[in-house]
N, CA, C and O atoms as a GROMACS GRO file, in nm:
protein
  532
    1MET      N    1   4.759   4.235  -2.210
    1MET     CA    2   4.657   4.329  -2.246
    1MET      C    3   4.551   4.255  -2.327
    1MET      O    4   4.583   4.170  -2.409
    2LEU      N    5   4.427   4.289  -2.303
    2LEU     CA    6   4.318   4.230  -2.380
    2LEU      C    7   4.225   4.341  -2.426
    2LEU      O    8   4.163   4.410  -2.346
    3LEU      N    9   4.217   4.357  -2.557
    3LEU     CA   10   4.130   4.455  -2.621
    3LEU      C   11   4.031   4.381  -2.709
    3LEU      O   12   4.060   4.271  -2.757
    4LYS      N   13   3.915   4.440  -2.732
    4LYS     CA   14   3.817   4.380  -2.820
    4LYS      C   15   3.759   4.487  -2.911
    4LYS      O   16   3.716   4.593  -2.864
    5ARG      N   17   3.760   4.459  -3.041
    5ARG     CA   18   3.701   4.552  -3.138
    5ARG      C   19   3.550   4.533  -3.137
    5ARG      O   20   3.500   4.421  -3.149
    6ILE      N   21   3.478   4.643  -3.124
    6ILE     CA   22   3.332   4.641  -3.122
    6ILE      C   23   3.282   4.702  -3.253
    6ILE      O   24   3.311   4.817  -3.285
    7TYR      N   25   3.205   4.623  -3.327
    7TYR     CA   26   3.155   4.667  -3.458
    7TYR      C   27   3.004   4.687  -3.453
    7TYR      O   28   2.933   4.623  -3.376
    8GLU      N   29   2.958   4.778  -3.536
    8GLU     CA   30   2.816   4.792  -3.564
    8GLU      C   31   2.804   4.769  -3.713
    8GLU      O   32   2.840   4.854  -3.794
    9GLY      N   33   2.753   4.651  -3.749
    9GLY     CA   34   2.758   4.610  -3.889
    9GLY      C   35   2.903   4.588  -3.927
    9GLY      O   36   2.974   4.513  -3.860
   10ALA      N   37   2.947   4.652  -4.035
   10ALA     CA   38   3.086   4.638  -4.080
   10ALA      C   39   3.175   4.752  -4.029
   10ALA      O   40   3.295   4.753  -4.055
   11LYS      N   41   3.116   4.847  -3.956
   11LYS     CA   42   3.191   4.964  -3.912
   11LYS      C   43   3.241   4.948  -3.768
   11LYS      O   44   3.165   4.912  -3.678
   12LEU      N   45   3.372   4.975  -3.749
   12LEU     CA   46   3.431   4.971  -3.616
   12LEU      C   47   3.374   5.086  -3.533
   12LEU      O   48   3.388   5.203  -3.570
   13GLN      N   49   3.310   5.054  -3.421
   13GLN     CA   50   3.253   5.156  -3.334
   13GLN      C   51   3.354   5.205  -3.230
   13GLN      O   52   3.372   5.325  -3.211
   14HIS      N   53   3.420   5.110  -3.163
   14HIS     CA   54   3.521   5.145  -3.064
   14HIS      C   55   3.599   5.020  -3.025
   14HIS      O   56   3.566   4.908  -3.064
   15ILE      N   57   3.703   5.043  -2.946
   15ILE     CA   58   3.784   4.934  -2.892
   15ILE      C   59   3.752   4.927  -2.743
   15ILE      O   60   3.763   5.027  -2.671
   16ALA      N   61   3.713   4.809  -2.698
   16ALA     CA   62   3.680   4.789  -2.556
   16ALA      C   63   3.802   4.730  -2.485
   16ALA      O   64   3.863   4.635  -2.533
   17LEU      N   65   3.836   4.788  -2.372
   17LEU     CA   66   3.946   4.740  -2.288
   17LEU      C   67   3.891   4.637  -2.190
   17LEU      O   68   3.798   4.665  -2.114
   18ARG      N   69   3.950   4.518  -2.193
   18ARG     CA   70   3.914   4.416  -2.095
   18ARG      C   71   4.010   4.423  -1.977
   18ARG      O   72   3.966   4.422  -1.862
   19HIS      N   73   4.142   4.430  -2.004
   19HIS     CA   74   4.241   4.451  -1.900
   19HIS      C   75   4.374   4.490  -1.965
   19HIS      O   76   4.393   4.473  -2.086
   20THR      N   77   4.466   4.542  -1.883
   20THR     CA   78   4.596   4.588  -1.933
   20THR      C   79   4.705   4.484  -1.912
   20THR      O   80   4.822   4.511  -1.938
   21GLY      N   81   4.669   4.366  -1.867
   21GLY     CA   82   4.767   4.260  -1.847
   21GLY      C   83   4.820   4.257  -1.706
   21GLY      O   84   4.766   4.320  -1.615
   22VAL      N   85   4.927   4.182  -1.687
   22VAL     CA   86   4.986   4.162  -1.556
   22VAL      C   87   5.083   4.274  -1.522
   22VAL      O   88   5.091   4.318  -1.407
   23LYS      N   89   5.158   4.321  -1.621
   23LYS     CA   90   5.260   4.424  -1.598
   23LYS      C   91   5.224   4.552  -1.672
   23LYS      O   92   5.152   4.550  -1.772
   24ALA      N   93   5.276   4.663  -1.623
   24ALA     CA   94   5.253   4.793  -1.686
   24ALA      C   95   5.332   4.808  -1.816
   24ALA      O   96   5.298   4.890  -1.901
   25GLU      N   97   5.439   4.728  -1.831
   25GLU     CA   98   5.520   4.734  -1.952
   25GLU      C   99   5.448   4.664  -2.066
   25GLU      O  100   5.384   4.560  -2.047
   26GLN      N  101   5.458   4.723  -2.185
   26GLN     CA  102   5.391   4.666  -2.302
   26GLN      C  103   5.474   4.699  -2.425
   26GLN      O  104   5.523   4.812  -2.438
   27ASN      N  105   5.491   4.603  -2.514
   27ASN     CA  106   5.555   4.628  -2.643
   27ASN      C  107   5.449   4.627  -2.751
   27ASN      O  108   5.364   4.538  -2.757
   28PHE      N  109   5.454   4.728  -2.837
   28PHE     CA  110   5.362   4.738  -2.949
   28PHE      C  111   5.443   4.725  -3.078
   28PHE      O  112   5.537   4.801  -3.100
   29SER      N  113   5.408   4.630  -3.162
   29SER     CA  114   5.480   4.611  -3.287
   29SER      C  115   5.454   4.730  -3.380
   29SER      O  116   5.353   4.798  -3.368
   30ARG      N  117   5.547   4.751  -3.472
   30ARG     CA  118   5.528   4.858  -3.572
   30ARG      C  119   5.399   4.835  -3.649
   30ARG      O  120   5.323   4.929  -3.675
   31ARG      N  121   5.375   4.710  -3.686
   31ARG     CA  122   5.256   4.678  -3.766
   31ARG      C  123   5.127   4.713  -3.691
   31ARG      O  124   5.035   4.771  -3.748
   32LEU      N  125   5.122   4.679  -3.562
   32LEU     CA  126   5.004   4.712  -3.482
   32LEU      C  127   4.987   4.863  -3.474
   32LEU      O  128   4.877   4.914  -3.494
   33VAL      N  129   5.096   4.935  -3.444
   33VAL     CA  130   5.088   5.080  -3.431
   33VAL      C  131   5.042   5.144  -3.562
   33VAL      O  132   4.952   5.228  -3.562
   34GLU      N  133   5.103   5.105  -3.673
   34GLU     CA  134   5.065   5.163  -3.802
   34GLU      C  135   4.918   5.137  -3.834
   34GLU      O  136   4.848   5.226  -3.881
   35GLY      N  137   4.871   5.014  -3.809
   35GLY     CA  138   4.732   4.981  -3.836
   35GLY      C  139   4.635   5.053  -3.744
   35GLY      O  140   4.532   5.103  -3.789
   36ALA      N  141   4.669   5.060  -3.615
   36ALA     CA  142   4.581   5.126  -3.518
   36ALA      C  143   4.574   5.276  -3.543
   36ALA      O  144   4.467   5.336  -3.531
   37VAL      N  145   4.687   5.338  -3.578
   37VAL     CA  146   4.686   5.480  -3.611
   37VAL      C  147   4.600   5.503  -3.735
   37VAL      O  148   4.519   5.596  -3.738
   38ALA      N  149   4.616   5.419  -3.836
   38ALA     CA  150   4.536   5.432  -3.959
   38ALA      C  151   4.387   5.413  -3.930
   38ALA      O  152   4.303   5.480  -3.990
   39ASP      N  153   4.354   5.322  -3.836
   39ASP     CA  154   4.214   5.297  -3.800
   39ASP      C  155   4.158   5.403  -3.705
   39ASP      O  156   4.037   5.412  -3.685
   40GLY      N  157   4.248   5.484  -3.646
   40GLY     CA  158   4.204   5.595  -3.562
   40GLY      C  159   4.190   5.565  -3.414
   40GLY      O  160   4.142   5.650  -3.339
   41TRP      N  161   4.229   5.446  -3.369
   41TRP     CA  162   4.213   5.418  -3.226
   41TRP      C  163   4.343   5.425  -3.148
   41TRP      O  164   4.348   5.388  -3.031
   42MET      N  165   4.450   5.473  -3.212
   42MET     CA  166   4.578   5.494  -3.145
   42MET      C  167   4.639   5.622  -3.200
   42MET      O  168   4.625   5.654  -3.318
   43THR      N  169   4.709   5.695  -3.111
   43THR     CA  170   4.779   5.817  -3.148
   43THR      C  171   4.920   5.811  -3.092
   43THR      O  172   4.942   5.765  -2.980
   44LEU      N  173   5.017   5.858  -3.172
   44LEU     CA  174   5.154   5.879  -3.124
   44LEU      C  175   5.172   6.028  -3.108
   44LEU      O  176   5.152   6.104  -3.204
   45SER      N  177   5.209   6.073  -2.988
   45SER     CA  178   5.224   6.216  -2.964
   45SER      C  179   5.316   6.242  -2.846
   45SER      O  180   5.297   6.187  -2.738
   46GLN      N  181   5.416   6.325  -2.868
   46GLN     CA  182   5.505   6.374  -2.762
   46GLN      C  183   5.561   6.261  -2.675
   46GLN      O  184   5.556   6.268  -2.552
   47GLY      N  185   5.613   6.157  -2.740
   47GLY     CA  186   5.675   6.047  -2.666
   47GLY      C  187   5.576   5.954  -2.599
   47GLY      O  188   5.613   5.880  -2.508
   48LYS      N  189   5.452   5.956  -2.644
   48LYS     CA  190   5.349   5.871  -2.584
   48LYS      C  191   5.273   5.798  -2.693
   48LYS      O  192   5.261   5.845  -2.806
   49ILE      N  193   5.223   5.682  -2.656
   49ILE     CA  194   5.124   5.612  -2.738
   49ILE      C  195   4.994   5.619  -2.658
   49ILE      O  196   4.989   5.579  -2.542
   50ILE      N  197   4.891   5.668  -2.722
   50ILE     CA  198   4.761   5.682  -2.657
   50ILE      C  199   4.664   5.588  -2.726
   50ILE      O  200   4.640   5.599  -2.846
   51LEU      N  201   4.608   5.494  -2.650
   51LEU     CA  202   4.508   5.403  -2.702
   51LEU      C  203   4.371   5.463  -2.670
   51LEU      O  204   4.336   5.484  -2.554
   52HIS      N  205   4.296   5.490  -2.775
   52HIS     CA  206   4.162   5.548  -2.759
   52HIS      C  207   4.064   5.430  -2.746
   52HIS      O  208   4.008   5.382  -2.844
   53VAL      N  209   4.047   5.386  -2.620
   53VAL     CA  210   3.965   5.270  -2.590
   53VAL      C  211   3.856   5.310  -2.491
   53VAL      O  212   3.859   5.417  -2.432
   54GLN      N  213   3.760   5.221  -2.475
   54GLN     CA  214   3.653   5.241  -2.377
   54GLN      C  215   3.685   5.155  -2.256
   54GLN      O  216   3.718   5.038  -2.275
   55PRO      N  217   3.679   5.203  -2.134
   55PRO     CA  218   3.608   5.322  -2.090
   55PRO      C  219   3.690   5.451  -2.090
   55PRO      O  220   3.632   5.558  -2.073
   56GLU      N  221   3.824   5.445  -2.107
   56GLU     CA  222   3.901   5.569  -2.112
   56GLU      C  223   4.029   5.546  -2.191
   56GLU      O  224   4.076   5.433  -2.204
   57ASP      N  225   4.086   5.655  -2.242
   57ASP     CA  226   4.213   5.647  -2.314
   57ASP      C  227   4.323   5.598  -2.220
   57ASP      O  228   4.329   5.636  -2.104
   58LEU      N  229   4.410   5.512  -2.273
   58LEU     CA  230   4.527   5.464  -2.198
   58LEU      C  231   4.650   5.536  -2.250
   58LEU      O  232   4.669   5.547  -2.371
   59VAL      N  233   4.732   5.587  -2.160
   59VAL     CA  234   4.850   5.664  -2.199
   59VAL      C  235   4.977   5.587  -2.161
   59VAL      O  236   5.008   5.568  -2.043
   60TYR      N  237   5.048   5.543  -2.264
   60TYR     CA  238   5.174   5.471  -2.248
   60TYR      C  239   5.290   5.564  -2.283
   60TYR      O  240   5.288   5.628  -2.388
   61MET      N  241   5.390   5.571  -2.196
   61MET     CA  242   5.513   5.645  -2.226
   61MET      C  243   5.602   5.553  -2.309
   61MET      O  244   5.620   5.436  -2.275
   62ILE      N  245   5.658   5.606  -2.417
   62ILE     CA  246   5.749   5.528  -2.500
   62ILE      C  247   5.888   5.533  -2.435
   62ILE      O  248   5.948   5.639  -2.422
   63VAL      N  249   5.938   5.417  -2.395
   63VAL     CA  250   6.070   5.405  -2.335
   63VAL      C  251   6.174   5.398  -2.447
   63VAL      O  252   6.276   5.467  -2.443
   64ARG      N  253   6.149   5.312  -2.546
   64ARG     CA  254   6.234   5.302  -2.665
   64ARG      C  255   6.145   5.272  -2.784
   64ARG      O  256   6.054   5.189  -2.778
   65GLY      N  257   6.174   5.341  -2.894
   65GLY     CA  258   6.104   5.315  -3.018
   65GLY      C  259   6.188   5.226  -3.107
   65GLY      O  260   6.301   5.193  -3.072
   66PRO      N  261   6.134   5.185  -3.220
   66PRO     CA  262   6.209   5.101  -3.312
   66PRO      C  263   6.340   5.168  -3.356
   66PRO      O  264   6.344   5.289  -3.376
   67GLY      N  265   6.445   5.088  -3.370
   67GLY     CA  266   6.573   5.139  -3.415
   67GLY      C  267   6.689   5.063  -3.356
   67GLY      O  268   6.672   4.960  -3.292
   68HIS      N  269   6.808   5.116  -3.377
   68HIS     CA  270   6.933   5.058  -3.326
   68HIS      C  271   6.972   5.132  -3.197
   68HIS      O  272   6.958   5.254  -3.189
   69TYR      N  273   7.021   5.057  -3.098
   69TYR     CA  274   7.063   5.115  -2.970
   69TYR      C  275   7.197   5.056  -2.929
   69TYR      O  276   7.222   4.936  -2.948
   70CYS      N  277   7.282   5.140  -2.873
   70CYS     CA  278   7.412   5.095  -2.822
   70CYS      C  279   7.389   5.021  -2.690
   70CYS      O  280   7.322   5.073  -2.601
   71CYS      N  281   7.445   4.902  -2.678
   71CYS     CA  282   7.434   4.825  -2.554
   71CYS      C  283   7.522   4.882  -2.443
   71CYS      O  284   7.498   4.857  -2.325
   72HIS      N  285   7.625   4.959  -2.480
   72HIS     CA  286   7.718   5.015  -2.383
   72HIS      C  287   7.661   5.141  -2.318
   72HIS      O  288   7.650   5.149  -2.196
   73CYS      N  289   7.623   5.239  -2.402
   73CYS     CA  290   7.581   5.370  -2.349
   73CYS      C  291   7.430   5.395  -2.364
   73CYS      O  292   7.380   5.499  -2.323
   74LYS      N  293   7.359   5.300  -2.422
   74LYS     CA  294   7.212   5.305  -2.440
   74LYS      C  295   7.166   5.412  -2.539
   74LYS      O  296   7.046   5.437  -2.551
   75GLU      N  297   7.259   5.475  -2.609
   75GLU     CA  298   7.224   5.581  -2.704
   75GLU      C  299   7.150   5.522  -2.823
   75GLU      O  300   7.183   5.415  -2.872
   76LYS      N  301   7.047   5.596  -2.870
   76LYS     CA  302   6.979   5.559  -2.994
   76LYS      C  303   7.070   5.599  -3.108
   76LYS      O  304   7.123   5.710  -3.111
   77LEU      N  305   7.089   5.508  -3.202
   77LEU     CA  306   7.184   5.529  -3.310
   77LEU      C  307   7.110   5.553  -3.442
   77LEU      O  308   7.008   5.490  -3.470
   78ASP      N  309   7.162   5.644  -3.521
   78ASP     CA  310   7.105   5.671  -3.651
   78ASP      C  311   7.141   5.558  -3.747
   78ASP      O  312   7.233   5.481  -3.723
   79GLY      N  313   7.066   5.551  -3.854
   79GLY     CA  314   7.107   5.458  -3.958
   79GLY      C  315   6.998   5.370  -4.010
   79GLY      O  316   6.884   5.370  -3.962
   80SER      N  317   7.036   5.293  -4.110
   80SER     CA  318   6.944   5.204  -4.179
   80SER      C  319   6.932   5.071  -4.104
   80SER      O  320   6.992   5.052  -3.998
   81GLY      N  321   6.856   4.982  -4.160
   81GLY     CA  322   6.836   4.851  -4.102
   81GLY      C  323   6.958   4.762  -4.110
   81GLY      O  324   6.956   4.653  -4.053
   82PHE      N  325   7.065   4.804  -4.180
   82PHE     CA  326   7.182   4.720  -4.196
   82PHE      C  327   7.285   4.738  -4.085
   82PHE      O  328   7.374   4.654  -4.073
   83GLY      N  329   7.277   4.843  -4.004
   83GLY     CA  330   7.361   4.859  -3.887
   83GLY      C  331   7.499   4.916  -3.909
   83GLY      O  332   7.582   4.910  -3.818
   84ALA      N  333   7.529   4.972  -4.026
   84ALA     CA  334   7.664   5.026  -4.051
   84ALA      C  335   7.697   5.137  -3.953
   84ALA      O  336   7.808   5.140  -3.898
   85GLN      N  337   7.603   5.229  -3.929
   85GLN     CA  338   7.628   5.339  -3.836
   85GLN      C  339   7.640   5.287  -3.693
   85GLN      O  340   7.720   5.339  -3.614
   86ALA      N  341   7.564   5.185  -3.659
   86ALA     CA  342   7.572   5.127  -3.525
   86ALA      C  343   7.709   5.062  -3.503
   86ALA      O  344   7.769   5.080  -3.398
   87ARG      N  345   7.757   4.988  -3.602
   87ARG     CA  346   7.889   4.926  -3.590
   87ARG      C  347   7.997   5.033  -3.579
   87ARG      O  348   8.091   5.019  -3.500
   88ALA      N  349   7.985   5.140  -3.656
   88ALA     CA  350   8.083   5.249  -3.650
   88ALA      C  351   8.082   5.315  -3.513
   88ALA      O  352   8.189   5.347  -3.459
   89HIS      N  353   7.965   5.336  -3.455
   89HIS     CA  354   7.953   5.396  -3.322
   89HIS      C  355   8.025   5.309  -3.218
   89HIS      O  356   8.104   5.360  -3.139
   90VAL      N  357   7.998   5.179  -3.219
   90VAL     CA  358   8.059   5.088  -3.122
   90VAL      C  359   8.210   5.088  -3.139
   90VAL      O  360   8.285   5.090  -3.041
   91LYS      N  361   8.256   5.084  -3.262
   91LYS     CA  362   8.401   5.083  -3.289
   91LYS      C  363   8.467   5.211  -3.241
   91LYS      O  364   8.576   5.207  -3.183
   92GLU      N  365   8.401   5.325  -3.264
   92GLU     CA  366   8.459   5.456  -3.227
   92GLU      C  367   8.450   5.483  -3.077
   92GLU      O  368   8.549   5.526  -3.017
   93LYS      N  369   8.337   5.459  -3.017
   93LYS     CA  370   8.313   5.498  -2.877
   93LYS      C  371   8.348   5.390  -2.775
   93LYS      O  372   8.376   5.420  -2.660
   94HIS      N  373   8.346   5.264  -2.817
   94HIS     CA  374   8.362   5.154  -2.721
   94HIS      C  375   8.462   5.050  -2.772
   94HIS      O  376   8.445   4.930  -2.749
   95ALA      N  377   8.565   5.095  -2.840
   95ALA     CA  378   8.665   5.006  -2.902
   95ALA      C  379   8.725   4.911  -2.798
   95ALA      O  380   8.768   4.952  -2.691
   96GLY      N  381   8.727   4.785  -2.833
   96GLY     CA  382   8.790   4.684  -2.748
   96GLY      C  383   8.705   4.634  -2.634
   96GLY      O  384   8.740   4.534  -2.570
   97ALA      N  385   8.595   4.699  -2.606
   97ALA     CA  386   8.509   4.657  -2.494
   97ALA      C  387   8.414   4.546  -2.541
   97ALA      O  388   8.356   4.555  -2.649
   98SER      N  389   8.400   4.445  -2.459
   98SER     CA  390   8.303   4.340  -2.488
   98SER      C  391   8.162   4.394  -2.469
   98SER      O  392   8.139   4.480  -2.384
   99SER      N  393   8.070   4.344  -2.545
   99SER     CA  394   7.931   4.387  -2.532
   99SER      C  395   7.879   4.353  -2.393
   99SER      O  396   7.900   4.241  -2.346
  100PRO      N  397   7.813   4.447  -2.325
  100PRO     CA  398   7.756   4.416  -2.194
  100PRO      C  399   7.634   4.324  -2.202
  100PRO      O  400   7.586   4.275  -2.100
  101ASP      N  401   7.584   4.299  -2.324
  101ASP     CA  402   7.468   4.212  -2.342
  101ASP      C  403   7.507   4.094  -2.430
  101ASP      O  404   7.528   4.111  -2.550
  102PRO      N  405   7.517   3.973  -2.372
  102PRO     CA  406   7.560   3.857  -2.450
  102PRO      C  407   7.464   3.821  -2.564
  102PRO      O  408   7.503   3.751  -2.658
  103GLN      N  409   7.341   3.867  -2.557
  103GLN     CA  410   7.246   3.841  -2.666
  103GLN      C  411   7.278   3.927  -2.788
  103GLN      O  412   7.233   3.897  -2.898
  104TRP      N  413   7.353   4.034  -2.768
  104TRP     CA  414   7.390   4.126  -2.876
  104TRP      C  415   7.542   4.144  -2.875
  104TRP      O  416   7.591   4.249  -2.834
  105PRO      N  417   7.616   4.043  -2.920
  105PRO     CA  418   7.763   4.047  -2.910
  105PRO      C  419   7.830   4.158  -2.991
  105PRO      O  420   7.945   4.191  -2.964
  106ALA      N  421   7.761   4.216  -3.088
  106ALA     CA  422   7.820   4.325  -3.167
  106ALA      C  423   7.823   4.456  -3.089
  106ALA      O  424   7.887   4.552  -3.133
  107GLY      N  425   7.755   4.462  -2.974
  107GLY     CA  426   7.756   4.583  -2.893
  107GLY      C  427   7.641   4.677  -2.919
  107GLY      O  428   7.630   4.783  -2.856
  108TYR      N  429   7.554   4.640  -3.012
  108TYR     CA  430   7.432   4.720  -3.037
  108TYR      C  431   7.316   4.624  -3.057
  108TYR      O  432   7.334   4.509  -3.096
  109CYS      N  433   7.196   4.674  -3.029
  109CYS     CA  434   7.077   4.592  -3.047
  109CYS      C  435   6.981   4.659  -3.143
  109CYS      O  436   6.989   4.779  -3.168
  110VAL      N  437   6.892   4.578  -3.196
  110VAL     CA  438   6.790   4.626  -3.287
  110VAL      C  439   6.655   4.605  -3.220
  110VAL      O  440   6.618   4.492  -3.186
  111VAL      N  441   6.582   4.714  -3.200
  111VAL     CA  442   6.450   4.709  -3.139
  111VAL      C  443   6.348   4.724  -3.252
  111VAL      O  444   6.353   4.820  -3.329
  112ASN      N  445   6.256   4.629  -3.261
  112ASN     CA  446   6.157   4.630  -3.369
  112ASN      C  447   6.017   4.666  -3.322
  112ASN      O  448   5.920   4.648  -3.395
  113ALA      N  449   6.006   4.716  -3.200
  113ALA     CA  450   5.875   4.750  -3.144
  113ALA      C  451   5.887   4.878  -3.064
  113ALA      O  452   5.996   4.930  -3.041
  114TYR      N  453   5.773   4.928  -3.021
  114TYR     CA  454   5.769   5.041  -2.928
  114TYR      C  455   5.763   4.981  -2.788
  114TYR      O  456   5.664   4.918  -2.751
  115GLU      N  457   5.869   5.001  -2.710
  115GLU     CA  458   5.873   4.952  -2.573
  115GLU      C  459   5.814   5.062  -2.485
  115GLU      O  460   5.868   5.173  -2.479
  116CYS      N  461   5.704   5.031  -2.417
  116CYS     CA  462   5.628   5.133  -2.346
  116CYS      C  463   5.597   5.090  -2.203
  116CYS      O  464   5.611   4.973  -2.167
  117VAL      N  465   5.554   5.187  -2.124
  117VAL     CA  466   5.506   5.158  -1.990
  117VAL      C  467   5.380   5.242  -1.966
  117VAL      O  468   5.375   5.361  -1.997
  118LEU      N  469   5.279   5.177  -1.910
  118LEU     CA  470   5.150   5.240  -1.884
  118LEU      C  471   5.156   5.322  -1.755
  118LEU      O  472   5.226   5.284  -1.661
  119ASP      N  473   5.086   5.431  -1.752
  119ASP     CA  474   5.070   5.512  -1.632
  119ASP      C  475   5.033   5.420  -1.515
  119ASP      O  476   4.944   5.336  -1.528
  120THR      N  477   5.100   5.437  -1.402
  120THR     CA  478   5.083   5.349  -1.286
  120THR      C  479   4.938   5.343  -1.237
  120THR      O  480   4.886   5.235  -1.209
  121ALA      N  481   4.873   5.458  -1.228
  121ALA     CA  482   4.735   5.461  -1.179
  121ALA      C  483   4.641   5.389  -1.276
  121ALA      O  484   4.551   5.317  -1.232
  122GLN      N  485   4.662   5.407  -1.405
  122GLN     CA  486   4.577   5.338  -1.502
  122GLN      C  487   4.599   5.187  -1.497
  122GLN      O  488   4.504   5.109  -1.505
  123HIS      N  489   4.725   5.147  -1.483
  123HIS     CA  490   4.751   5.003  -1.477
  123HIS      C  491   4.686   4.943  -1.351
  123HIS      O  492   4.626   4.836  -1.358
  124ALA      N  493   4.696   5.010  -1.239
  124ALA     CA  494   4.634   4.960  -1.115
  124ALA      C  495   4.483   4.946  -1.133
  124ALA      O  496   4.421   4.853  -1.080
  125LYS      N  497   4.425   5.038  -1.206
  125LYS     CA  498   4.280   5.040  -1.226
  125LYS      C  499   4.232   4.929  -1.322
  125LYS      O  500   4.124   4.873  -1.303
  126TYR      N  501   4.316   4.899  -1.424
  126TYR     CA  502   4.270   4.809  -1.531
  126TYR      C  503   4.351   4.680  -1.546
  126TYR      O  504   4.331   4.608  -1.644
  127LYS      N  505   4.444   4.650  -1.453
  127LYS     CA  506   4.526   4.530  -1.470
  127LYS      C  507   4.439   4.405  -1.465
  127LYS      O  508   4.325   4.407  -1.419
  128ALA      N  509   4.496   4.294  -1.514
  128ALA     CA  510   4.424   4.167  -1.519
  128ALA      C  511   4.377   4.129  -1.379
  128ALA      O  512   4.454   4.136  -1.283
  129PRO      N  513   4.251   4.088  -1.366
  129PRO     CA  514   4.197   4.057  -1.235
  129PRO      C  515   4.269   3.939  -1.170
  129PRO      O  516   4.298   3.838  -1.235
  130GLY      N  517   4.298   3.954  -1.040
  130GLY     CA  518   4.358   3.848  -0.963
  130GLY      C  519   4.505   3.826  -0.990
  130GLY      O  520   4.563   3.730  -0.939
  131LYS      N  521   4.568   3.912  -1.070
  131LYS     CA  522   4.709   3.895  -1.104
  131LYS      C  523   4.793   3.995  -1.029
  131LYS      O  524   4.753   4.109  -1.008
  132LYS      N  525   4.913   3.950  -0.987
  132LYS     CA  526   5.007   4.040  -0.921
  132LYS      C  527   5.131   4.051  -1.007
  132LYS      O  528   5.166   3.958  -1.079
  133GLU      N  529   5.197   4.167  -0.998
  133GLU     CA  530   5.323   4.187  -1.073
  133GLU      C  531   5.436   4.120  -1.002
  133GLU      O  532   5.549   4.125  -1.049
   0.00000   0.00000   0.00000
């Protein structure tokens, strides 16, 4: 994805969309989301991230938000950043089973971004020129 901030003097006028990248999938860091929401060019609403850019708003569906997730059943797990509830879930629901994801041997993963996918028609319209998925 390539965006450009357009200023008039010191004031942000709008965000210009150059392209949405090669793939419709996009991860947005918490820091980016918090800053963009504060600046007014992004909205989180009803499971979507909406980028208020020119020439039109881009609507991304949130597949997974920040948090802990079970690698076995894909359930979002409650709890703090230390993973106590996630470990308890794996022990209770999946005792003795090896993690299906070797990158997360404890059986749960920590997602630190908003994993999203752009509307197919919008991605086709604004994807990086000359690039194929």
